C-alpha positions in Angstrom: -151.9 -63.8 56.3 -153.3 -60.3 56.2 -155.1 -58.8 59.1 -158.8 -59.2 59.2 -161.2 -56.3 58.9 -164.9 -56.1 60.0 -165.4 -59.8 60.8 -166.5 -62.0 63.7 -163.8 -63.8 65.7 -163.5 -67.6 66.1 -163.6 -69.4 69.4 -159.7 -69.7 69.7 -159.4 -65.9 69.0 -161.9 -65.2 71.7 -160.0 -67.4 74.1 -156.8 -65.5 73.4 -158.6 -62.2 73.9 -159.9 -63.4 77.3 -156.4 -64.4 78.4 -155.0 -61.1 77.2 -157.7 -59.2 79.1 -156.7 -60.9 82.4 -153.0 -60.2 81.7 -153.7 -56.5 81.0 -156.2 -56.2 83.8 -153.6 -57.4 86.1 -151.2 -54.7 85.0 -153.4 -52.1 86.8 -153.2 -54.2 89.9 -149.4 -54.7 89.7 -149.0 -51.0 89.0 -151.0 -50.1 92.1 -148.6 -52.2 94.2 -145.4 -51.1 92.5 -146.1 -47.4 92.8 -145.9 -47.7 96.6 -142.1 -48.1 96.2 -141.2 -46.7 92.8 -141.7 -43.5 90.8 -143.7 -43.7 87.6 -140.8 -43.5 85.0 -138.6 -46.0 86.8 -141.5 -48.4 87.0 -142.2 -48.1 83.3 -138.6 -48.6 82.4 -138.4 -51.7 84.6 -141.6 -53.0 83.0 -140.4 -52.7 79.4 -136.7 -53.5 80.2 -137.5 -56.8 81.9 -140.0 -57.7 79.2 -137.3 -57.0 76.6 -134.9 -59.2 78.4 -137.4 -62.1 78.6 -138.5 -61.8 75.0 -134.9 -61.6 73.7 -134.1 -64.8 75.7 -137.2 -66.5 74.2 -136.4 -65.6 70.6 -133.6 -68.0 69.9 -135.6 -70.8 71.6 -138.1 -70.4 68.8 -135.5 -70.1 66.1 -135.9 -66.4 65.7 -133.8 -63.3 66.2 -134.3 -59.5 66.4 -135.1 -57.7 63.1 -132.0 -56.5 61.2 -133.5 -54.1 58.6 -133.7 -50.4 59.4 -137.2 -50.2 58.0 -138.4 -52.7 60.6 -136.7 -50.9 63.5 -138.4 -47.7 62.4 -141.7 -49.5 62.6 -140.7 -50.8 66.1 -139.9 -47.3 67.1 -143.3 -46.1 66.1 -145.0 -49.0 67.9 -142.9 -48.5 71.0 -143.9 -44.8 71.2 -147.6 -45.5 70.6 -148.0 -48.8 72.4 -145.6 -48.5 75.3 -143.8 -45.2 76.0 -146.7 -42.8 75.8 -149.6 -44.9 77.2 -147.6 -46.6 79.9 -146.3 -43.3 81.3 -149.7 -41.7 81.1 -151.5 -44.6 82.8 -148.9 -45.1 85.5 -148.8 -41.4 86.3 -152.7 -41.4 86.3 -152.7 -44.2 88.8 -150.8 -42.0 91.3 -154.1 -40.0 91.6 -156.9 -42.4 90.7 -157.9 -46.0 91.6 -156.6 -48.8 89.4 -160.2 -49.9 88.6 -161.1 -46.4 87.4 -158.0 -46.3 85.2 -159.0 -49.6 83.7 -162.6 -48.4 83.0 -161.2 -45.2 81.2 -158.8 -47.4 79.3 -161.8 -49.3 78.0 -162.5 -46.4 75.8 -159.7 -47.6 73.4 -162.2 -49.3 71.0 -164.2 -46.1 70.8 -161.1 -44.2 69.6 -160.0 -47.2 67.5 -163.2 -47.1 65.5 -162.7 -43.5 64.6 -158.9 -43.8 63.9 -159.4 -47.0 61.8 -162.2 -45.3 59.8 -159.9 -42.4 59.0 -156.7 -44.4 58.3 -157.7 -47.8 56.9 -159.8 -49.1 54.0 -161.4 -52.2 55.4 -162.5 -51.0 58.9 -165.0 -48.4 58.0 -167.5 -46.6 60.2 -170.9 -48.2 60.3 -174.2 -47.1 61.9 -173.9 -49.4 64.9 -170.3 -48.4 65.4 -171.1 -44.7 65.4 -173.9 -45.3 67.9 -171.5 -47.3 70.0 -169.0 -44.4 70.0 -171.6 -41.9 71.1 -172.9 -44.1 73.9 -169.4 -44.9 75.1 -168.4 -41.2 75.1 -171.6 -40.6 77.2 -170.2 -43.1 79.7 -166.9 -41.1 79.8 -168.8 -37.9 80.4 -170.7 -39.5 83.3 -167.4 -40.5 85.0 -165.2 -37.5 84.2 -167.8 -34.8 84.1 -168.1 -34.1 87.9 -164.3 -33.7 88.2 -164.1 -31.4 85.2 -165.6 -28.5 87.2 -162.5 -28.6 89.4 -160.4 -27.5 86.3 -156.8 -28.5 87.0 -157.5 -30.9 89.9 -155.2 -33.9 90.1 -158.0 -36.4 89.6 -159.3 -34.7 86.5 -155.9 -34.4 84.9 -155.2 -38.1 85.8 -158.4 -39.2 84.1 -157.5 -37.1 81.0 -154.1 -38.8 81.0 -155.6 -42.3 80.9 -157.9 -41.2 78.1 -154.9 -39.9 76.2 -153.3 -43.4 76.7 -156.4 -45.0 75.2 -156.2 -42.7 72.2 -152.5 -43.7 71.8 -153.4 -47.4 71.9 -156.0 -46.8 69.2 -153.3 -45.4 66.9 -151.0 -48.3 67.9 -153.6 -50.9 66.8 -153.9 -49.4 63.3 -150.2 -48.7 63.0 -149.5 -52.2 64.1 -151.4 -53.6 61.2 -149.1 -51.9 58.8 -146.1 -53.2 60.7 -147.3 -56.7 60.2 -147.0 -56.3 56.4 -143.2 -56.2 56.9 -143.3 -60.0 57.3 -141.8 -60.1 60.8 -143.0 -62.9 63.1 -145.2 -61.5 66.0 -142.7 -62.7 68.7 -139.8 -60.8 67.0 -142.0 -57.7 66.5 -143.0 -57.8 70.2 -139.3 -58.1 71.2 -138.2 -55.3 69.0 -141.0 -53.1 70.3 -140.2 -53.4 74.0 -136.4 -53.3 73.3 -136.9 -50.0 71.5 -139.1 -48.7 74.3 -136.4 -49.5 76.8 -133.8 -47.6 74.8 -136.1 -44.6 74.6 -137.1 -44.5 78.2 -134.0 -45.5 80.1 -132.0 -42.2 79.7 -135.2 -40.2 80.5 -135.8 -42.2 83.7 -132.1 -41.9 84.8 -132.2 -38.1 84.3 -135.6 -37.5 86.0 -135.9 -40.1 88.8 -132.2 -40.7 89.5 -133.1 -44.3 90.7 -129.8 -44.9 92.4 -130.9 -42.4 95.0 -134.1 -44.2 95.8 -134.5 -46.6 98.8 -134.5 -50.3 98.0 -138.1 -51.4 97.1 -139.8 -54.1 99.2 -140.4 -57.7 98.2 -144.0 -57.1 97.2 -142.9 -54.2 94.9 -140.3 -56.4 93.2 -142.9 -59.1 92.8 -145.3 -56.7 91.2 -142.6 -55.4 88.8 -141.8 -59.0 87.7 -145.5 -59.7 87.3 -146.2 -56.7 85.1 -143.0 -57.3 83.1 -143.3 -61.0 82.5 -147.1 -61.5 82.4 -148.7 -58.2 81.5 -146.0 -57.2 79.0 -143.9 -60.0 77.6 -146.6 -62.7 77.4 -149.3 -60.2 76.7 -147.7 -58.7 73.6 -147.1 -62.1 72.1 -150.9 -62.6 72.3 -151.5 -59.0 71.2 -149.7 -59.4 67.8 -151.2 -62.9 67.2 -154.7 -61.5 67.7 -154.0 -58.4 65.6 -152.8 -60.5 62.6 -155.8 -62.9 62.8 -158.7 -60.7 63.8 -157.9 -57.1 63.0 -157.5 -53.8 64.9 -161.1 -53.2 65.9 -161.7 -56.8 67.2 -158.4 -56.6 69.1 -159.4 -53.4 70.8 -162.5 -55.2 72.4 -160.0 -56.6 74.9 -160.5 -53.4 76.9 -164.1 -54.3 77.5 -163.0 -57.2 79.6 -160.0 -55.6 81.3 -162.0 -53.5 83.9 -163.6 -56.6 85.4 -160.3 -58.2 86.6 -158.8 -54.8 87.5 -161.8 -53.8 89.6 -161.9 -57.1 91.4 -158.2 -57.1 92.2 -158.3 -53.5 93.2 -161.2 -54.0 95.6 -160.1 -57.4 97.1 -156.4 -56.7 97.5 -155.8 -52.9 97.4 -159.0 -52.0 99.2 -160.1 -49.5 96.4 -163.7 -48.3 96.1 -165.4 -46.8 93.1 -168.4 -44.4 93.1 -171.8 -45.4 91.6 -171.2 -43.0 88.6 -168.0 -45.0 87.7 -170.1 -48.2 87.4 -172.7 -46.3 85.5 -170.0 -45.1 83.1 -168.7 -48.6 82.7 -172.1 -49.9 81.8 -172.5 -47.2 79.2 -169.0 -47.9 77.8 -169.9 -51.6 77.8 -173.1 -50.8 75.9 -171.1 -48.8 73.4 -168.6 -51.6 72.9 -171.5 -54.1 72.4 -172.9 -51.9 69.7 -169.5 -51.6 68.0 -169.0 -55.4 68.1 -172.5 -56.0 66.8 -172.7 -59.7 67.8 -175.2 -59.2 70.6 -177.5 -57.0 68.5 -177.4 -59.6 65.7 -178.3 -62.4 68.1 -181.2 -60.5 69.6 -182.4 -59.7 66.1 -182.3 -63.4 65.1 -184.0 -64.4 68.3 -186.9 -62.1 67.6 -187.2 -63.1 64.0 -187.0 -66.9 64.3 -190.4 -67.5 66.0 -192.1 -65.6 63.2 -190.7 -67.8 60.5 -192.9 -71.0 61.1 -196.0 -68.8 61.1 -194.9 -67.2 57.9 -194.5 -70.7 56.3 -197.9 -71.8 57.5 -199.6 -68.7 56.1 -197.9 -69.2 52.8 -199.0 -72.9 52.7 -202.6 -71.9 53.4 -202.5 -69.3 50.6 -201.3 -72.0 48.2 
C-alpha cells in the first residue's frame, strides 16, 4: 500500500492520530519531570534505548525481526537522525529553558515546514493556495511568540525556542523521508524498532563522553517513572502508530498530529508542573491552529458547503418557475 497524498483521513485514521497526539503531548510532560534529575543527552539515550529494548522484545511476538539488508539499515540511520537524534536533543535542551507547553506549541509548526518540504521533495503533496495561506498564518503565530524574545539576541529563552523550531523542521524532513523508507517493504513495527535501535547506537557514545552518567546521583522514583513513560508510551508505542498513519494517510496528514499535541502538553504542564504561559503564547497557538486548519482544508470546505446548501432549494424553485 503506497502512502497517500493530499486526501482526507478516515475515522480510524483520525482515531490513531488523536491517540498519537496524547502520547506525544505526554512526552513534553515526562521530559519536564525527568530533567529534574537527568541531563538532556542521558535522558534522550534512556528514551530511545528503552524504546528499542521494548520494540525488539515485541518483534518476535508478532513474527517479525529486525531488518537484515544494508539498504534498510541505511534508511533507519537517516530516520533516526531526522526523527530521533536531532529533534529529541533539541527539544529536551530547549525544555531546560522554556515551559513544556511552549515547547509543544512551537513543535506544532511541524506541518508548516512539512508542507514546504513535501512540496519541494515529493510529487503528490504539492503546495496549494490554502496551504500557502496556512503556512503564512502559522509563521505569523511563531513571530508573535518568539518575536519579543528575539530582541534579547542570544538569550537562553530565544535560543531554546529556536532549538524547538529546528526540531520541528527536522520532523518535517523525517515525514517525507519516512515515506521513501516505506517503499522498502519493511513492516512498520520493524522499521520503528530499527529506527530507535540505530538512534541508541548513535547517541550512547556521545552521552557517555559528555554526561559521564556514572558520576551522576541516582535519580528519584518520579524521574524513573517519567523515563519509563516517555520510552514505552511516547516513543515505542507512538512510533508504531506513527508509521501506520504515515503509510495510510501520507506525510502532510500525519504532521497534523502536532495541532493536537499542545492541548495535552499545556494541561499537564499547568496542572502537574505548575507552568504558566503568557497571553502571546496562546495567541500564537491560535494563529498556528488557524494555519493548520487552512492547510488541512476540511473546516473551510465544511463552511463553504454550509453556506451554499441553503441557496440550492431557492435555485431549484427559481428554475422551476422559469420553466
